[in-house]
N, C-alpha and C positions, 0 to 999 in steps of 0.2 A: 598364588592361585587366584585370589580375588582380583588382583591387578590384571591378570590375563583375561578373566571373564568380563570385567568392567574396566577397560583401559582409561576411560574418561568419565568418571562418575558424575561430574556436573553436567556434561553433555547428555549423558543417559537420563538423568533426572529431568533436564530441560525437555528432551524429546518426549518423555513420558507425560510430563505436565501439559505440554502443548497438544499431544494426542488426546488427552482427556478433555482439554478445553475445546478443541476443535470438533471432536466427535460427540461431545456431551455423553461420554462413556458411562452408561448405566448398567450395561450387561457384563457378565464375566468374560464373554468372548472378546468384546472390544478392549477390555482391560488387559487380557492376555496378549492380544495382538499388539497393543501399545507397549507392553513390557518386552515383547519379542523385538519390536522395532527399536526400543531403547537399548537393547543389548546388541543388535546387529549393526545399526547405523554408526555408532562410534568405532566399532571394529573395522568396518568398511572404509571409513574416512581416516583411519589412523595413518596411512602412508602420506596423506596430504600435509600433515604437520607432525614431525618427529617429537617436538617438545610441546607440552600443553601451553596454550596461550594464557597469559596472565592479564587480569583486569587491573589496569594501572590506577584508575580512579573509580572506585565503586560508587561514591556519591554522585559523580557525574552520570554514571550508568543509571542510577535510580532516578535522577532528575530527568534523563532522557525518557525513561519508561513512564514517568509521570506526565510529561508533555505529550507523549504518544497516546496515552490513555485519555487525556483531556481532549486531544484532537479527535479521537474516535467518538467520544461522548458528544462534543459540540457538533460534529458533522451529522451524527445520527439524530440529534435533537433538531437540527435544521431541516433535515429530510422529513422527519416525523411531523414537524410543524406545518410543512408545506402539504403533506399528504392529508393530514387530519383537518387542516384549515379549509376555508371556503374555496370551492373550485374556481371561482371567478378570479382569484389571485394567481392561479397558475397560468403560465403562458408558454407552453412547450413549443419547441421549434427544432428543426433539423439545421445543423450548422455544417457547412462544407469547409473542410480544411484541406487545401491543396498541399500535397507532399512533393515539392520540387526539391529533389536531393542535389546538393552540390558536392557532396563528399561521398566516396564509395562505402563509407562505414555506416552500418545500420543505425547506430546511436545518434547520428547526426540529425535525423528527423526529430527526435525527442529534444535535442538541443535547440533546433531552429524554431520549433513550434511550442516549446515549453509545456509539454504534456505533464511534466512533473508538477506544474503549478495549477493543473486543472482543478476545478471545484465541482462539487456535486450539483449545486443549484445554478444552472445556466438559465438565464431569463432573457429572452430576446428584447424585452422592453428596457432592460438595463444593459447597455452595450459593454460596460466595464466588466461584466461577468463572462463575456465572450473571449477575453484575452486578445491574442494576436488576430484571431478571426474577426473579432469585433472591430479592431482598429482598421483592418483591411476593408470591412464592410462600410465603416464610416467614411474612409477615403474614397471608396467607390461611389457612395451616395453624394458626397460633396463634389466629386468630379462630374457626376451626372447632372448636378444642379447648376454647374457652371456653363453647361452647353447651351 
């Protein structure tokens, strides 16, 4: 009976905890909605995997979560330092990133321009923070200087 109601208890618990963390659930209504989602989502996704996935290396998963949490803290600390710090140190700019696709698959744009490596603090005075767009801008400036 309980297995039919909660087919994937770990997934249900994860959904509920994520719901509480994301919504900052302090009211009974939000907690009940999270509980409802924690019961419905595992039942709806049950056909996608007939056997429950097993965590092969729990220590590696904990290490990954630690690195992920540290990444979030470091990124937020950097942004907060820039916002709270002196405004003279800020140098905001718009960066044009041309999307010339050579492959019909949408994921190709992300591979070509390495959006996955994007950082929060883009500073036009430091071209290395601009990634591929900064490299193109440097090449364009040096080509213009040669003329």
